[in-house]
TIGU-80267 format. One record per residue (C-alpha): residue number from 1; residue in three letters; z, y, x negated. Coordinates in Angstrom, 2 decimals. Layout:
<fiza n="NUM" res="Ala" Z="Z" Y="Y" X="X"/>
...
END
This chain:
<fiza n="1" res="Met" Z="-0.05" Y="0.04" X="0.02"/>
<fiza n="2" res="Ser" Z="-0.94" Y="3.43" X="-1.35"/>
<fiza n="3" res="Thr" Z="1.56" Y="6.03" X="-1.97"/>
<fiza n="4" res="Pro" Z="1.30" Y="8.89" X="0.62"/>
<fiza n="5" res="Asn" Z="-0.07" Y="12.17" X="-0.70"/>
<fiza n="6" res="Tyr" Z="2.70" Y="14.61" X="0.09"/>
<fiza n="7" res="Ser" Z="0.79" Y="17.56" X="-1.29"/>
<fiza n="8" res="Thr" Z="-1.53" Y="17.43" X="1.75"/>
<fiza n="9" res="Val" Z="1.22" Y="18.19" X="4.22"/>
<fiza n="10" res="Asn" Z="3.67" Y="21.18" X="4.53"/>
<fiza n="11" res="Tyr" Z="5.71" Y="21.20" X="7.82"/>
<fiza n="12" res="Asp" Z="6.19" Y="24.44" X="9.52"/>
<fiza n="13" res="Met" Z="7.93" Y="22.80" X="12.53"/>
<fiza n="14" res="Phe" Z="11.01" Y="20.75" X="12.45"/>
<fiza n="15" res="Val" Z="12.87" Y="18.34" X="14.77"/>
<fiza n="16" res="Leu" Z="16.59" Y="18.65" X="15.44"/>
<fiza n="17" res="Thr" Z="17.67" Y="15.26" X="16.71"/>
<fiza n="18" res="Gly" Z="21.03" Y="16.22" X="17.99"/>
<fiza n="19" res="Ile" Z="23.90" Y="13.83" X="17.28"/>
<fiza n="20" res="Pro" Z="22.38" Y="10.63" X="15.91"/>
<fiza n="21" res="Gly" Z="23.59" Y="7.42" X="17.54"/>
<fiza n="22" res="Leu" Z="24.94" Y="9.33" X="20.56"/>
<fiza n="23" res="Lys" Z="21.84" Y="10.54" X="22.26"/>
<fiza n="24" res="Glu" Z="22.75" Y="8.74" X="25.49"/>
<fiza n="25" res="Leu" Z="25.99" Y="10.70" X="25.56"/>
<fiza n="26" res="His" Z="24.39" Y="14.16" X="24.96"/>
<fiza n="27" res="Met" Z="24.90" Y="15.18" X="28.52"/>
<fiza n="28" res="Trp" Z="28.53" Y="14.31" X="28.48"/>
<fiza n="29" res="Ile" Z="29.15" Y="15.89" X="25.09"/>
<fiza n="30" res="Ser" Z="27.42" Y="19.11" X="26.30"/>
<fiza n="31" res="Ile" Z="30.09" Y="19.71" X="29.01"/>
<fiza n="32" res="Pro" Z="33.07" Y="20.47" X="26.53"/>
<fiza n="33" res="Phe" Z="30.59" Y="22.24" X="24.27"/>
<fiza n="34" res="Cys" Z="29.47" Y="24.50" X="27.06"/>
<fiza n="35" res="Leu" Z="32.94" Y="25.19" X="28.34"/>
<fiza n="36" res="Met" Z="34.24" Y="26.12" X="24.88"/>
<fiza n="37" res="Tyr" Z="31.25" Y="28.32" X="24.25"/>
<fiza n="38" res="Leu" Z="31.73" Y="30.20" X="27.53"/>
<fiza n="39" res="Val" Z="35.50" Y="30.69" X="26.69"/>
<fiza n="40" res="Ala" Z="34.56" Y="32.02" X="23.23"/>
<fiza n="41" res="Val" Z="31.91" Y="34.40" X="24.62"/>
<fiza n="42" res="Ser" Z="34.05" Y="35.70" X="27.46"/>
<fiza n="43" res="Gly" Z="37.32" Y="35.83" X="25.38"/>
<fiza n="44" res="Asn" Z="35.76" Y="37.62" X="22.38"/>
<fiza n="45" res="Gly" Z="33.70" Y="39.89" X="24.71"/>
<fiza n="46" res="Ile" Z="36.84" Y="40.96" X="26.60"/>
<fiza n="47" res="Leu" Z="38.67" Y="41.58" X="23.35"/>
<fiza n="48" res="Ile" Z="35.95" Y="43.74" X="22.00"/>
<fiza n="49" res="Cys" Z="35.63" Y="45.77" X="25.14"/>
<fiza n="50" res="Val" Z="39.33" Y="46.33" X="25.61"/>
<fiza n="51" res="Val" Z="39.79" Y="47.50" X="22.03"/>
<fiza n="52" res="Ala" Z="36.70" Y="49.77" X="22.41"/>
<fiza n="53" res="Val" Z="37.88" Y="51.56" X="25.59"/>
<fiza n="54" res="Gln" Z="41.75" Y="51.61" X="24.96"/>
<fiza n="55" res="Arg" Z="42.36" Y="54.51" X="22.48"/>
<fiza n="56" res="Ser" Z="45.92" Y="53.20" X="21.98"/>
<fiza n="57" res="Leu" Z="44.33" Y="50.09" X="20.32"/>
<fiza n="58" res="His" Z="42.30" Y="52.15" X="17.77"/>
<fiza n="59" res="Glu" Z="44.59" Y="51.02" X="15.05"/>
<fiza n="60" res="Pro" Z="43.70" Y="49.04" X="11.96"/>
<fiza n="61" res="Met" Z="45.03" Y="45.68" X="13.21"/>
<fiza n="62" res="Tyr" Z="43.16" Y="45.80" X="16.51"/>
<fiza n="63" res="Leu" Z="39.97" Y="47.15" X="14.96"/>
<fiza n="64" res="Phe" Z="39.94" Y="44.24" X="12.53"/>
<fiza n="65" res="Leu" Z="40.52" Y="41.86" X="15.41"/>
<fiza n="66" res="Ser" Z="37.64" Y="43.25" X="17.37"/>
<fiza n="67" res="Leu" Z="35.40" Y="42.97" X="14.20"/>
<fiza n="68" res="Leu" Z="36.49" Y="39.28" X="13.87"/>
<fiza n="69" res="Ala" Z="35.70" Y="38.80" X="17.57"/>
<fiza n="70" res="Phe" Z="32.18" Y="40.20" X="17.13"/>
<fiza n="71" res="Trp" Z="31.42" Y="37.86" X="14.28"/>
<fiza n="72" res="Asp" Z="32.90" Y="34.95" X="16.10"/>
<fiza n="73" res="Leu" Z="30.18" Y="35.66" X="18.73"/>
<fiza n="74" res="Ile" Z="27.55" Y="35.65" X="16.01"/>
<fiza n="75" res="Leu" Z="28.86" Y="32.47" X="14.48"/>
<fiza n="76" res="Ser" Z="28.84" Y="30.47" X="17.80"/>
<fiza n="77" res="Thr" Z="25.73" Y="32.02" X="19.29"/>
<fiza n="78" res="Ser" Z="23.68" Y="31.23" X="16.24"/>
<fiza n="79" res="Thr" Z="24.19" Y="27.49" X="16.76"/>
<fiza n="80" res="Val" Z="25.55" Y="26.49" X="20.10"/>
<fiza n="81" res="Pro" Z="22.77" Y="27.63" X="22.50"/>
<fiza n="82" res="Lys" Z="20.20" Y="25.54" X="20.50"/>
<fiza n="83" res="Ala" Z="22.59" Y="22.51" X="20.53"/>
<fiza n="84" res="Leu" Z="22.98" Y="22.80" X="24.37"/>
<fiza n="85" res="Ser" Z="19.14" Y="23.04" X="24.79"/>
<fiza n="86" res="Ile" Z="18.86" Y="19.82" X="22.81"/>
<fiza n="87" res="Phe" Z="21.48" Y="18.07" X="25.01"/>
<fiza n="88" res="Trp" Z="20.18" Y="19.35" X="28.34"/>
<fiza n="89" res="Phe" Z="16.40" Y="19.72" X="27.85"/>
<fiza n="90" res="Asp" Z="15.62" Y="17.51" X="24.86"/>
<fiza n="91" res="Asp" Z="14.36" Y="20.72" X="23.20"/>
<fiza n="92" res="Val" Z="14.42" Y="19.36" X="19.68"/>
<fiza n="93" res="Asn" Z="11.57" Y="21.44" X="18.05"/>
<fiza n="94" res="Ile" Z="12.41" Y="24.49" X="15.95"/>
<fiza n="95" res="Ser" Z="10.00" Y="26.52" X="13.72"/>
<fiza n="96" res="Phe" Z="10.58" Y="26.98" X="10.07"/>
<fiza n="97" res="Gly" Z="11.28" Y="30.60" X="10.59"/>
<fiza n="98" res="Gly" Z="13.73" Y="29.87" X="13.39"/>
<fiza n="99" res="Cys" Z="15.49" Y="27.31" X="11.20"/>
<fiza n="100" res="Val" Z="15.90" Y="29.80" X="8.42"/>
<fiza n="101" res="Thr" Z="17.07" Y="32.49" X="10.71"/>
<fiza n="102" res="Gln" Z="19.70" Y="30.16" X="12.21"/>
<fiza n="103" res="Leu" Z="21.10" Y="29.02" X="8.92"/>
<fiza n="104" res="Phe" Z="21.18" Y="32.64" X="7.62"/>
<fiza n="105" res="Phe" Z="23.28" Y="33.94" X="10.45"/>
<fiza n="106" res="Met" Z="25.50" Y="31.00" X="10.52"/>
<fiza n="107" res="His" Z="26.41" Y="31.17" X="6.79"/>
<fiza n="108" res="Phe" Z="26.35" Y="35.05" X="6.96"/>
<fiza n="109" res="Ala" Z="29.00" Y="35.04" X="9.80"/>
<fiza n="110" res="Phe" Z="31.15" Y="32.49" X="7.93"/>
<fiza n="111" res="Val" Z="31.32" Y="34.59" X="4.73"/>
<fiza n="112" res="Val" Z="31.84" Y="37.74" X="6.71"/>
<fiza n="113" res="Glu" Z="34.70" Y="36.30" X="8.74"/>
<fiza n="114" res="Ser" Z="36.40" Y="35.16" X="5.58"/>
<fiza n="115" res="Gly" Z="36.32" Y="38.73" X="4.27"/>
<fiza n="116" res="Ile" Z="37.66" Y="40.05" X="7.56"/>
<fiza n="117" res="Leu" Z="40.59" Y="37.60" X="7.34"/>
<fiza n="118" res="Leu" Z="41.26" Y="38.92" X="3.81"/>
<fiza n="119" res="Ala" Z="41.16" Y="42.53" X="5.24"/>
<fiza n="120" res="Met" Z="43.59" Y="41.53" X="7.97"/>
<fiza n="121" res="Ala" Z="46.01" Y="40.17" X="5.30"/>
<fiza n="122" res="Phe" Z="45.80" Y="43.43" X="3.43"/>
<fiza n="123" res="Asp" Z="46.47" Y="45.30" X="6.74"/>
<fiza n="124" res="Arg" Z="49.77" Y="43.19" X="7.19"/>
<fiza n="125" res="Tyr" Z="50.79" Y="43.81" X="3.66"/>
<fiza n="126" res="Val" Z="50.47" Y="47.55" X="3.91"/>
<fiza n="127" res="Ala" Z="52.09" Y="47.49" X="7.34"/>
<fiza n="128" res="Ile" Z="55.20" Y="45.64" X="6.03"/>
<fiza n="129" res="Cys" Z="55.45" Y="46.83" X="2.44"/>
<fiza n="130" res="Tyr" Z="54.35" Y="50.42" X="2.90"/>
<fiza n="131" res="Pro" Z="55.12" Y="51.22" X="6.60"/>
<fiza n="132" res="Leu" Z="55.51" Y="55.06" X="6.13"/>
<fiza n="133" res="Arg" Z="52.06" Y="55.25" X="4.49"/>
<fiza n="134" res="Tyr" Z="50.35" Y="52.78" X="6.79"/>
<fiza n="135" res="Thr" Z="48.19" Y="55.26" X="8.68"/>
<fiza n="136" res="Thr" Z="47.45" Y="57.25" X="5.56"/>
<fiza n="137" res="Ile" Z="46.26" Y="54.14" X="3.53"/>
<fiza n="138" res="Leu" Z="44.33" Y="52.54" X="6.39"/>
<fiza n="139" res="Ser" Z="42.69" Y="55.51" X="7.96"/>
<fiza n="140" res="Leu" Z="39.66" Y="55.10" X="10.25"/>
<fiza n="141" res="Gly" Z="37.46" Y="56.17" X="7.35"/>
<fiza n="142" res="Val" Z="38.92" Y="53.47" X="4.99"/>
<fiza n="143" res="Ile" Z="38.63" Y="50.87" X="7.76"/>
<fiza n="144" res="Gly" Z="34.94" Y="51.70" X="8.17"/>
<fiza n="145" res="Lys" Z="34.40" Y="51.47" X="4.44"/>
<fiza n="146" res="Ile" Z="36.21" Y="48.12" X="4.26"/>
<fiza n="147" res="Gly" Z="34.01" Y="46.78" X="7.13"/>
<fiza n="148" res="Gly" Z="30.92" Y="47.99" X="5.47"/>
<fiza n="149" res="Ile" Z="31.84" Y="46.37" X="2.19"/>
<fiza n="150" res="Ile" Z="32.64" Y="43.10" X="3.90"/>
<fiza n="151" res="Val" Z="29.35" Y="42.92" X="5.69"/>
<fiza n="152" res="Leu" Z="27.35" Y="44.02" X="2.63"/>
<fiza n="153" res="Arg" Z="29.07" Y="41.32" X="0.47"/>
<fiza n="154" res="Gly" Z="28.31" Y="38.66" X="2.99"/>
<fiza n="155" res="Phe" Z="24.67" Y="39.77" X="3.19"/>
<fiza n="156" res="Ala" Z="24.36" Y="39.81" X="-0.62"/>
<fiza n="157" res="Thr" Z="25.96" Y="36.42" X="-0.84"/>
<fiza n="158" res="Val" Z="23.78" Y="34.65" X="1.78"/>
<fiza n="159" res="Phe" Z="20.49" Y="36.41" X="1.78"/>
<fiza n="160" res="Pro" Z="19.30" Y="34.74" X="-1.51"/>
<fiza n="161" res="Ile" Z="19.46" Y="31.44" X="0.25"/>
<fiza n="162" res="Val" Z="16.51" Y="32.56" X="2.38"/>
<fiza n="163" res="Phe" Z="14.34" Y="32.95" X="-0.58"/>
<fiza n="164" res="Leu" Z="15.69" Y="29.68" X="-2.14"/>
<fiza n="165" res="Val" Z="14.62" Y="27.84" X="1.05"/>
<fiza n="166" res="Lys" Z="11.28" Y="29.71" X="1.60"/>
<fiza n="167" res="Arg" Z="10.03" Y="28.71" X="-1.88"/>
<fiza n="168" res="Leu" Z="10.36" Y="24.99" X="-1.04"/>
<fiza n="169" res="Pro" Z="7.46" Y="22.77" X="0.15"/>
<fiza n="170" res="Phe" Z="8.37" Y="20.43" X="3.00"/>
<fiza n="171" res="Cys" Z="6.16" Y="17.54" X="2.95"/>
<fiza n="172" res="Arg" Z="8.26" Y="14.21" X="3.25"/>
<fiza n="173" res="Thr" Z="9.68" Y="14.49" X="6.77"/>
<fiza n="174" res="Asn" Z="10.45" Y="17.26" X="9.38"/>
<fiza n="175" res="Ile" Z="13.35" Y="15.43" X="11.08"/>
<fiza n="176" res="Ile" Z="16.79" Y="17.02" X="10.73"/>
<fiza n="177" res="Ala" Z="19.59" Y="14.75" X="11.87"/>
<fiza n="178" res="His" Z="21.73" Y="17.53" X="13.25"/>
<fiza n="179" res="Thr" Z="22.08" Y="19.97" X="16.13"/>
<fiza n="180" res="Phe" Z="21.42" Y="23.02" X="14.00"/>
<fiza n="181" res="Cys" Z="19.90" Y="24.01" X="10.65"/>
<fiza n="182" res="Glu" Z="22.06" Y="24.52" X="7.61"/>
<fiza n="183" res="His" Z="21.04" Y="25.21" X="4.05"/>
<fiza n="184" res="Met" Z="21.50" Y="21.91" X="2.26"/>
<fiza n="185" res="Gly" Z="20.43" Y="19.89" X="5.25"/>
<fiza n="186" res="Leu" Z="17.16" Y="21.63" X="5.23"/>
<fiza n="187" res="Ala" Z="16.76" Y="21.74" X="1.44"/>
<fiza n="188" res="Lys" Z="17.08" Y="18.00" X="1.20"/>
<fiza n="189" res="Leu" Z="13.89" Y="17.53" X="3.10"/>
<fiza n="190" res="Ala" Z="11.87" Y="19.33" X="0.47"/>
<fiza n="191" res="Cys" Z="9.51" Y="17.47" X="-1.90"/>
<fiza n="192" res="Ala" Z="10.53" Y="19.65" X="-4.94"/>
<fiza n="193" res="Asp" Z="13.39" Y="20.20" X="-7.28"/>
<fiza n="194" res="Ile" Z="16.37" Y="21.63" X="-5.30"/>
<fiza n="195" res="Thr" Z="18.81" Y="21.92" X="-8.23"/>
<fiza n="196" res="Ile" Z="19.12" Y="25.68" X="-7.81"/>
<fiza n="197" res="Asn" Z="19.66" Y="25.29" X="-4.08"/>
<fiza n="198" res="Ile" Z="22.52" Y="22.85" X="-4.71"/>
<fiza n="199" res="Trp" Z="24.15" Y="24.96" X="-7.35"/>
<fiza n="200" res="Tyr" Z="23.91" Y="28.29" X="-5.43"/>
<fiza n="201" res="Gly" Z="24.63" Y="26.86" X="-2.06"/>
<fiza n="202" res="Ile" Z="27.86" Y="25.26" X="-3.21"/>
<fiza n="203" res="Ser" Z="29.08" Y="27.65" X="-5.98"/>
<fiza n="204" res="Val" Z="28.47" Y="31.26" X="-4.79"/>
<fiza n="205" res="Pro" Z="29.54" Y="31.09" X="-1.03"/>
<fiza n="206" res="Leu" Z="32.34" Y="28.68" X="-1.86"/>
<fiza n="207" res="Leu" Z="33.67" Y="30.77" X="-4.69"/>
<fiza n="208" res="Ser" Z="33.64" Y="33.90" X="-2.59"/>
<fiza n="209" res="Val" Z="35.56" Y="32.13" X="0.17"/>
<fiza n="210" res="Met" Z="37.94" Y="30.53" X="-2.24"/>
<fiza n="211" res="Leu" Z="38.67" Y="33.94" X="-3.83"/>
<fiza n="212" res="Asp" Z="39.34" Y="35.31" X="-0.33"/>
<fiza n="213" res="Met" Z="41.78" Y="32.33" X="0.36"/>
<fiza n="214" res="Ala" Z="43.59" Y="32.83" X="-3.08"/>
<fiza n="215" res="Thr" Z="43.96" Y="36.60" X="-2.34"/>
<fiza n="216" res="Ile" Z="45.28" Y="35.96" X="1.18"/>
<fiza n="217" res="Val" Z="47.89" Y="33.58" X="-0.23"/>
<fiza n="218" res="Ile" Z="48.97" Y="36.16" X="-2.77"/>
<fiza n="219" res="Ser" Z="49.16" Y="38.86" X="-0.04"/>
<fiza n="220" res="Tyr" Z="51.50" Y="36.66" X="2.07"/>
<fiza n="221" res="Met" Z="53.64" Y="35.84" X="-0.87"/>
<fiza n="222" res="Leu" Z="54.14" Y="39.54" X="-1.48"/>
<fiza n="223" res="Ile" Z="54.71" Y="40.06" X="2.35"/>
<fiza n="224" res="Leu" Z="57.39" Y="37.28" X="2.35"/>
<fiza n="225" res="Arg" Z="59.09" Y="38.82" X="-0.68"/>
<fiza n="226" res="Ala" Z="59.28" Y="42.23" X="1.08"/>
<fiza n="227" res="Val" Z="60.36" Y="40.62" X="4.38"/>
<fiza n="228" res="Phe" Z="63.32" Y="38.75" X="2.92"/>
<fiza n="229" res="Arg" Z="64.52" Y="41.96" X="1.24"/>
<fiza n="230" res="Leu" Z="64.87" Y="43.67" X="4.60"/>
<fiza n="231" res="Pro" Z="68.67" Y="44.36" X="5.42"/>
<fiza n="232" res="Ser" Z="68.82" Y="42.99" X="8.96"/>
<fiza n="233" res="Arg" Z="67.84" Y="39.66" X="10.46"/>
<fiza n="234" res="Asn" Z="66.23" Y="41.32" X="13.45"/>
<fiza n="235" res="Ala" Z="63.99" Y="43.35" X="11.15"/>
<fiza n="236" res="Arg" Z="62.99" Y="40.24" X="9.28"/>
<fiza n="237" res="Leu" Z="62.08" Y="38.39" X="12.39"/>
<fiza n="238" res="Lys" Z="60.10" Y="41.44" X="13.83"/>
<fiza n="239" res="Ala" Z="58.16" Y="41.60" X="10.65"/>
<fiza n="240" res="Leu" Z="57.37" Y="37.89" X="10.55"/>
<fiza n="241" res="Ser" Z="56.37" Y="37.92" X="14.21"/>
<fiza n="242" res="Thr" Z="53.61" Y="40.53" X="13.49"/>
<fiza n="243" res="Cys" Z="52.10" Y="38.05" X="11.04"/>
<fiza n="244" res="Gly" Z="52.24" Y="35.00" X="13.39"/>
<fiza n="245" res="Ser" Z="48.93" Y="35.38" X="15.09"/>
<fiza n="246" res="His" Z="47.17" Y="36.24" X="11.81"/>
<fiza n="247" res="Val" Z="48.49" Y="33.18" X="10.13"/>
<fiza n="248" res="Cys" Z="47.41" Y="30.97" X="13.15"/>
<fiza n="249" res="Val" Z="43.78" Y="32.46" X="12.93"/>
<fiza n="250" res="Ile" Z="43.71" Y="31.88" X="9.16"/>
<fiza n="251" res="Leu" Z="44.68" Y="28.21" X="9.52"/>
<fiza n="252" res="Met" Z="42.22" Y="27.76" X="12.41"/>
<fiza n="253" res="Phe" Z="39.41" Y="29.19" X="10.27"/>
<fiza n="254" res="Tyr" Z="40.02" Y="27.63" X="6.83"/>
<fiza n="255" res="Leu" Z="41.54" Y="24.20" X="7.51"/>
<fiza n="256" res="Pro" Z="38.58" Y="22.75" X="9.62"/>
<fiza n="257" res="Gly" Z="36.25" Y="24.01" X="6.98"/>
<fiza n="258" res="Val" Z="38.15" Y="22.51" X="4.19"/>
<fiza n="259" res="Phe" Z="38.43" Y="19.23" X="6.01"/>
<fiza n="260" res="Thr" Z="34.74" Y="19.18" X="6.70"/>
<fiza n="261" res="Val" Z="33.85" Y="19.81" X="3.02"/>
<fiza n="262" res="Ile" Z="36.26" Y="17.07" X="1.89"/>
<fiza n="263" res="Ala" Z="34.81" Y="14.71" X="4.49"/>
<fiza n="264" res="Gln" Z="31.24" Y="15.36" X="3.41"/>
<fiza n="265" res="Arg" Z="32.03" Y="15.03" X="-0.25"/>
<fiza n="266" res="Phe" Z="34.38" Y="11.95" X="-0.15"/>
<fiza n="267" res="Gly" Z="33.92" Y="10.45" X="3.26"/>
<fiza n="268" res="Gln" Z="30.78" Y="8.37" X="2.59"/>
<fiza n="269" res="Lys" Z="32.21" Y="5.75" X="4.98"/>
<fiza n="270" res="Ile" Z="32.65" Y="8.22" X="7.92"/>
<fiza n="271" res="Pro" Z="29.79" Y="7.83" X="10.39"/>
<fiza n="272" res="Lys" Z="27.05" Y="10.50" X="10.42"/>
<fiza n="273" res="His" Z="27.72" Y="11.43" X="13.99"/>
<fiza n="274" res="Val" Z="31.44" Y="12.26" X="13.08"/>
<fiza n="275" res="His" Z="30.24" Y="14.69" X="10.42"/>
<fiza n="276" res="Ile" Z="28.00" Y="16.51" X="12.93"/>
<fiza n="277" res="Leu" Z="30.74" Y="16.58" X="15.69"/>
<fiza n="278" res="Leu" Z="33.05" Y="18.12" X="13.07"/>
<fiza n="279" res="Ala" Z="30.39" Y="20.65" X="12.08"/>
<fiza n="280" res="Asn" Z="29.81" Y="21.63" X="15.71"/>
<fiza n="281" res="Leu" Z="33.54" Y="21.89" X="16.46"/>
<fiza n="282" res="Tyr" Z="33.93" Y="24.08" X="13.42"/>
<fiza n="283" res="Val" Z="31.54" Y="26.80" X="14.94"/>
<fiza n="284" res="Leu" Z="33.15" Y="26.39" X="18.36"/>
<fiza n="285" res="Val" Z="36.95" Y="25.94" X="18.05"/>
<fiza n="286" res="Pro" Z="37.86" Y="29.05" X="16.00"/>
<fiza n="287" res="Pro" Z="35.67" Y="31.48" X="18.03"/>
<fiza n="288" res="Met" Z="37.23" Y="29.94" X="21.19"/>
<fiza n="289" res="Met" Z="40.87" Y="30.01" X="20.02"/>
<fiza n="290" res="Asn" Z="40.94" Y="33.30" X="18.14"/>
<fiza n="291" res="Pro" Z="40.99" Y="35.58" X="21.26"/>
<fiza n="292" res="Ile" Z="43.43" Y="33.25" X="22.95"/>
<fiza n="293" res="Ile" Z="45.85" Y="33.24" X="19.97"/>
<fiza n="294" res="Asn" Z="45.57" Y="37.01" X="19.61"/>
<fiza n="295" res="Gly" Z="45.93" Y="37.65" X="23.29"/>
<fiza n="296" res="Val" Z="49.04" Y="35.36" X="23.62"/>
<fiza n="297" res="Lys" Z="50.70" Y="36.61" X="20.40"/>
<fiza n="298" res="Thr" Z="49.93" Y="40.29" X="20.65"/>
<fiza n="299" res="Lys" Z="51.80" Y="42.08" X="23.41"/>
<fiza n="300" res="Gln" Z="49.67" Y="45.27" X="23.22"/>
<fiza n="301" res="Ile" Z="46.53" Y="43.35" X="23.77"/>
<fiza n="302" res="Arg" Z="47.98" Y="41.37" X="26.77"/>
<fiza n="303" res="Glu" Z="49.19" Y="44.62" X="28.41"/>
<fiza n="304" res="Arg" Z="45.91" Y="46.38" X="27.84"/>
<fiza n="305" res="Val" Z="43.87" Y="43.49" X="29.19"/>
<fiza n="306" res="Ala" Z="46.07" Y="43.36" X="32.29"/>
<fiza n="307" res="Leu" Z="45.78" Y="47.09" X="32.68"/>
<fiza n="308" res="Val" Z="41.95" Y="47.00" X="32.60"/>
<fiza n="309" res="Phe" Z="41.72" Y="44.23" X="35.13"/>
<fiza n="310" res="Ser" Z="44.40" Y="45.56" X="37.42"/>
<fiza n="311" res="Ser" Z="42.72" Y="48.96" X="37.63"/>
<fiza n="312" res="Lys" Z="39.30" Y="47.37" X="38.04"/>
<fiza n="313" res="Gly" Z="37.98" Y="49.56" X="35.38"/>
<fiza n="314" res="Lys" Z="34.68" Y="48.85" X="33.71"/>
<fiza n="315" res="Cys" Z="35.39" Y="48.00" X="30.08"/>
<fiza n="316" res="Cys" Z="31.74" Y="47.96" X="28.93"/>
END
């Protein structure tokens, strides 16, 4: 049998198979996926609107929360609608451009959210360690600059991936065993050397996120040291309670990602469909839970949401 001539083919359409081995369960899997996505969209949308219209919430902590909510919407919306269209309508085809766009926004949102969590840790550090200078240090102008730097850093980190993928010829297969496109999953289909993709895809985004994690840990070590130096027990409890929702959000964001990376690296015996389910839950659960955690833990947000709905005011 002759060897196929790969050079005569270069795919510009790809097939997302969904969750391999569970195609007969796609319709049932779509139900919790759809419900979680609706909760994520409505919860984050309400949070953004309430912070936008309530001037009393135009403070650093709430502005960072609304920024996180916006990128939660980007993260989930870049992947979940296509997954649902696969489950419901067997809409498995996606163009090369659509695939690159999807992976760009997914990775972009991930790096930006990591930066926002770091900014929120800095916000808590300033609020607890330098309370008298809090509004001076974190003015609206400073918050705007921090937000701009976070977005620019995320863009600069992820945008080279677009060129690294676009340079590759795809001539072996166009079948992607997943519900969405991601960098290495697409690069592995290429019939060319992907060493640069592997090194860049693993090292640069991972190092930026790991640097964020390390800085967040250092920030909270300094916060705890300052808290335990407070004279009264009530003051210590109040200071710690202001950090509770942020710590929950941090754990919700990083722990599933760390577990997914470990499972992909060392879990060769874990079935493929488990890996894909974990990847989908990672882009669904944090965006769904973040507004719930912030709404439950933050009294001011609860009161303003109740006020908006009780007055039947239009928040957007």
